[in-house]
N, C-alpha and C positions, 0 to 999 in steps of 0.2 A: 678550541673555538668552534669546530665543526659539530662536536657533541652538544655544545651549548645551543647552537642554532637548531639542531634537531629536537632537543627537549622543548625549546620555545615553540617550535612549529606544532609539536604534539599537544602542548597545552592550549594553543590557539584553536586546534581542531577538536578538542575534547567536547565542547558543547555541541558541535556538529555531529560527532560520532555518537553521542548519547541520544540525540534526536533521531539519527539514522537507525539506531538499534530499536528505538521505540516505534519508528515507522516500519521497520522490518517485522517486528512482532505484530503490529496492527495489520500489516499486509498478510501475514500468515493466517491470522484468524479470518480475515476477509476472503482469502483464497479458499479456505475450507468451507466457508459459508457458500461461496459460489459453486463449489463441487456439490454440496448438498442441494442447492437450488436446481442445478443441472440434473441431478439424479431424481429429484422428487417433484419437479414441476408436472402439473397435469392440467387438463382442461383444453378449451378451444385454442389457446395460445401456445400449446405444447411445442409445436414444431418451431415456431418463431423464437420462443424463449429458451428452449433446449439448445438451439444453435448459438444464441446470443450469450447465454451463460458459459457455454464451452469456449467461445471466443474470449470472454472476459477472464476465465480462469487460466486459459493458456497464456494470455498476456500477463496476468498476475504472477504466474510461475516464472516467466522470463524476468519480470521486474524484481522479484525476490532474489533471483540469482545475481542480477546486476547490483542490487543493494548490498548483498553479502560480499561480493567482490570489491565493491567500492570501499566498504568498511575495512577489508583486508589491505587495500592499497593505502588507506589512511592509518595503517599500523594498529588496527583495533580488531579484536575478535568479534565476529557477529554472533548474536544470540542463536542458539540452535536447539533448545529443548522446548517441548510443548508447554511445560510449566512456565518457563521464562516468557514465552509468547503470551500465554493467558494472563500472567501477572502484569506485563508491560503494555498490553494492547489497549487501545482506546475503544476498540470494537469488542462487543460481547458476543459470545456464542449464542446461537438460536437453533432450535429444532426446526427442520425444514419439511418434515413429513406432515401431510394433511393440511398444508397451508395453501391458500388460493394464489394463483399466478400473480395477481396484482399486489398482494401483501408481500410475496417473495421479492418482487421487483422493487417495491418501496423499501424493503429492508436493504437491498443492494444500493439503492439511491442514498439511503442514510449513511451507509458505509462510505460511499464515494464522497459525500460531503465531509465526513470526518477525515478521510485521507487527504482531501484537497486542503482542508484547514491545516493539517499537519505539514503538508507540502509548502504551504505559504510561510509557515513558521521556519521551516528549514531554509527556504529561499532567503528570508530576511537574515538568518544567521550566516549563511554562506556568503551573502553579499558583504556583510560586515567583515568577515574573515578573509575576503578575497579568494574564496575557494570556487573558482569558476568551473572546475570540472564537476563537482557535486551539484552546483547550481544549474548547469546546463542539463545534466542527467535528470534531476528532479523536475525541472521545468517541462521537459518532454513528457514525463510521467503525468504531470498535472494536466497538460493539454489533452492527452488521451482521455483522462477521467472527465474533464469538462465537456468534451464532445459526447461521450457516452452518457453522461448525466442528462444532457439535453435530449438525447434520443430516448432514454428510458422515461423521462418525464413526459415526453410526447406520447409514448406508449400508454402511460397510466391515465391519460385524460379521456 
């Protein structure tokens, strides 16, 4: 009986873990883009954006670790290869060299919109499955992104 319950629980979380792995892959590509923006930003906004991009990639690194650990707690293996990340990511790589500070910021804003969209999808799925732990975690991630989207949008005006 216990084994049957465990199998049922794993089947119920399968759509969530698939979404979380897609989210992990998307976040990894976003993280690398943030690193490139941090390294390559130039111009009059250098000091402001250099610090902001570092804040964002540091937060992304922590988020990625939490996501991988959540996947493991749900009895699933997190994706861990660059190929898998690039194949599964909703965000595409971009070259960050020689790009204006506003274009770099807008690229990050586009990423944040994609991540928020994916987070909302995860939140719907976790609510249906009664997965409050994942729901709570992802909701916190989304709130951080919503606040930073507002700030970056204000910067671009």
